[in-house]
C-alpha positions, 0 to 999 in steps of 0.5 A: 525414535520417539525421543528424536521426534519429541526433541524435533517437535520441541525445537520446532516450537522453540523456533516458532516462538523465537521467530515470532518474537523476532518479527514482533521486535522488528515491527516494534522498531520499524513502527516506532521509527515510522511514528517518529518520522511521520510525527516530525514531518506532519508537525513541520507541515502544520506549523503554519496552522496555529489551531492544530495541537500536538495531540491532533498531529499524533492522531494523524500519525496513528491514522497513517501508521497501518498504511506504513506497517503494510508497506514495511511488512516484508522488511519486518519479516526479513529482518525479524527472521535474520535477527533470530537466525544470526542470534541462534547461529552466534550462540551455537544453537543451530549447531546443537539443533543439527546435532539433534538431527534437525535439517535445514528444512526444519529450520526454515519451516517455522519461518515460512509458516509464520510469514505465510500466515502473516501474509494472509492476515495482511491481505485479509485484515491489515489492508482493509484497515489501512485503506479505511484509516488512510481515508480518515487521515486524508479527510482530517488532514484536509479539515485541519489545513483549512483549504491549504493544497493537499492534493494526492498528486503532489499538490497538482490540481485534478481535471476531468471532462465530461460530455453533457446534452448541450455541450460539455463540463470541465471539472477542476479540483484542488485536491482529492481523496480517491478512497471516498471519491471526493473532490475538494475546492472544486469548480464545474465549468459548463460550456456549449457551442455557439452557432459558429461552433465556438465554445462559450462558457454558460455558467460555473459551479463552485463547491467546497466538496463534491462526492461522486456517487452512482450517477451523480455528484453530491456538492456541499456549499455550492455556488452557481454563477451564471454567465450574466453574473447571477449567483445562486447559493446551495447548501447541497446540490446534486449534479448528474454525471456519467463518470465512473468511480474507477475513472476518478481513482485513475485520475485522482489517486492510485490503486493502493488507495483501494482495499482488497475487497473493493478492487474487484468491483473497481476492475469491473467498473473500469472495464464498463467505463472503458478505463484500463484496469491494469493498475487495479488488477496489479494491485489485486494480484499483489495483495493476493500474492502477499503470503508468497512474498512474505514467505520468500522474504522469510526464505531469504532471511533464513537461507543466507543466515544458515552459514555458520559464523565462527571466524567473523564475516557476520557483517558481510552476511547481514549486508548480503541478506539485506541487499538480497531482500531489498533487491527482491522488493525493488524487482517486484516494483519494477515488474509492477511498472512493466505491468502498468505499461502493459509490457507484461500481463498483470499476473505475470508481472506480479508472480514472476519475481516471487516465484523465481526467488522463492524457488532460488531460496529452496535451491539454496537450502537444498544445496546447504542440506544435501551439498 
């Protein structure tokens, strides 16, 4: 009995090592492809900037890499587990493990353990790193493009409107970095009402950038142009505001630009500012659910790969497994859309698909094990 247990422990450690190597191989391949594609795309965009060097483009690519790794992490787990299971299958190692009294649950357990651990690391460490480096990426890219439109919203200007004591102010920004609450190439148009009630512009303020802080805008290289044409220059200028950072993110960016540690604060700010917090709640729940999502991806990769391949059919199983993984990912994205539009509560929209698919994967392994 002790001999069987010893063999089982040895085989489990062997599976752990193989799955780790498989996921690392998938990460290496995906990472290399991401770097290559992003480098080519950034090089193409910056062809018009003669002062931008190849090393600067490479630096931007590397700054963006953690974000891309975070987005592709589920597929790294899926393809890494698939590759290991199919390789063990084709070399008849799964058959030998079966002979050694290993169950399907013992095959799946190492993959689930590694995936769940990666999910915790992804939420607690990779996500904050990715958001911080994405902010740095956007800042450096805008500096290199020297005023070319780089707005987060596909090149569209960002607009805000705020009531002030004697009228209102309309804010237009050519581009924005939501993570740092900063607007670029920004103009503040100040209006008030005449005696007849018609709106009239009193003055405007142009600035190179405006960073939103608690209760104020901090403007850099500002120019105040009065209605009669008088111009006043400021190296730095502070403008009071009641706009909440959550409102800026809602308009100028998206919830994915915030780290898991910043999201709770933005959810509270959203509620206080009267901004719908669903987008922030969905992103927070999605990040907290990442260990379950990765474990489900590992379960998909393992459950579809247990079938012994003797007389062909490998390609069909690979395609079926990949299709199941992509369908799972896009189902999560679809449910997130339903949560954003308030069709479903955020928690239900986030958890429903991972829980259902995870239980389905357990059911499949149970059928394979017990018939």
